[in-house]
N, C-alpha and C positions, 0 to 999 in steps of 0.2 A: 953723223947721221946714223951711223951704225950704233952709236951709244944711245941715241934717243930711241931707236927701235928696240934695243935690248932693254932699256929702262921701261919702255912702254910694255914690253912683254912681261917684265918682272912685275909691274904694277897690275897688269891684267891677271897674271897668275896669282898675285896676292889677293886681289879682289875675289877671284874665283875660289881661293882657299877659304877666305872669310865667309863667302856665300855658302860654301859647302858646310862650314862649321855651323853656320846659322841653321841651315836645313837639317843637319844632323841633330842639333839641339832641339829643333821643333819636332823631329821624328822621335827623339828620346822622350820629350814631354808627352806626346800623344801616346807612345807605347806605355809609358808609366800610367797615364790616365786610364787607358784601356785595361792595363793590368789590375788597377785598383777596382775598376768596374767588374772585371772578371772575378776578382777576389770577393767582392760583395755578392755577386751572383752565384758563385761556386756553392756555398751552403744551400742556397735555395734550389739550385739544380740538383745537388746531391739528395736533398729531401724529396724533391719531385721525382727523381730517379728511383729512390727507395719506395716512394708511394706507388709509382707505376709498377715496380717489380712486385710489390705486395698485392696490388690489384690484379696483375697478370697471374700470380700464383693462386690467388683466391678464385679467379675466373677458371683456371685450370681445374681446381678442386671441384668447383660447382659443375663444370662440364663433365668431369669424371663421375660425380654423383648422379647427375641427370642421365648420363649414358648408362650407368649401372641400373638405375631405376627403370629406364626405358627397356633395357635388356630383360629385367625381371618381369616387366609388364608383358613384353613379347613372349617370354617363356610361359608365363601364366596363360596368356591368350592361346598359345599353341596347345597347351595341355587341355584347356577348356574346349577348344575346337575339336580335339581328338575325342574328348568325352562326349561332346554333343554329337559328333559323327557316329560314335558307337551307339548312343541312345537312339539316334534316328534310324540307324540300320536295324537295331533291335525292334523298334516300333514298326518299321516297315515289314520286317519278317513276321512279327506278331499279327499285324493287320492282314497280311497276305494269308496267313494260316486261318485267321478268323473268317476272312472272306471265303476261303475254300470250304470251311465248315458251314457257313451260311448257305453256300451254294448246294452243298450236300443235303442240308436240312430242307431247303426249298425243293430240291429234286424229289426227296422222300415225301414231302408234303403234297407236292403235285401228283406223284404216283398214288398216294393214298386217296386224294380227292378223286382221281380218275377211277380208282378201284371202287370207291364208294358210289360214284355216279353209275358205274357199270353194274354194280350190285343192285342199286336202286332200280335201274332200268330193267335188269333181268328179273329182279325179285318182285317189283310192284307194277311197273308199266306194262311189261309183256303179259302178265296174267290179266291186267285190266283190259288190254286190247283184245286178248283172247275171249274174255267174258263178253266184251262189247260185240265182238264178232259173232259169238254164239247167240247173244241176245238179238242181234240184227237178223241172224238166220231164223231164229224162232219166230220173230215178229213177221218176217217175210213169209214163213210157212203158215202162220196163223192167218195173215192177210190173204194169202192165196186160198186157203181153205174157206175163209169167210166170203171172199169175192167170187169164188168159184170160177175157175178157168183162167184164161189168159186175159189180161187187160187189153182194151182197145188202144189204138194209137192216140185217141183223144184223151185217154186217161193216163198216158205215159208221164212219168215224173221226170224231173231233171236228171236223176241218176240213170234212169233208163235211156234218156236221150243220148247220153254219152256213149252208150253201147250201140246205138242205132246207126 
């Protein structure tokens, strides 16, 4: 019985070794098939990798160019803004000076108009009023002489009523 158990163990071991050999052969075939597929894909992967690397390099160059152009535009914009700011400051200063000059001219013009009005008033209107006053006095004197004496209350005029 012992012999049968040993024989059975040897048979089981032999079957296990055969099964292992078959599994190893199947693994070998699969590995070889995968290796062939990898061999076929390797050139494609290499060309794809080279294409990707050239695309990345080209993208880097384009980004560098865009960045350089953007920096140039920013520098130009800054320079233009400084110039515009200088022009605006100059224009503001000139406008302020011109407004001050206009104010001085207006003040001078107003003073001259005032002097002209005062001269007109003193030169023409005052003598006219004085002449009118003298004429009124002469008229009143003549009227007094012609009417003879003092007027009665019934003959009082509106001017005379103000004094009554």
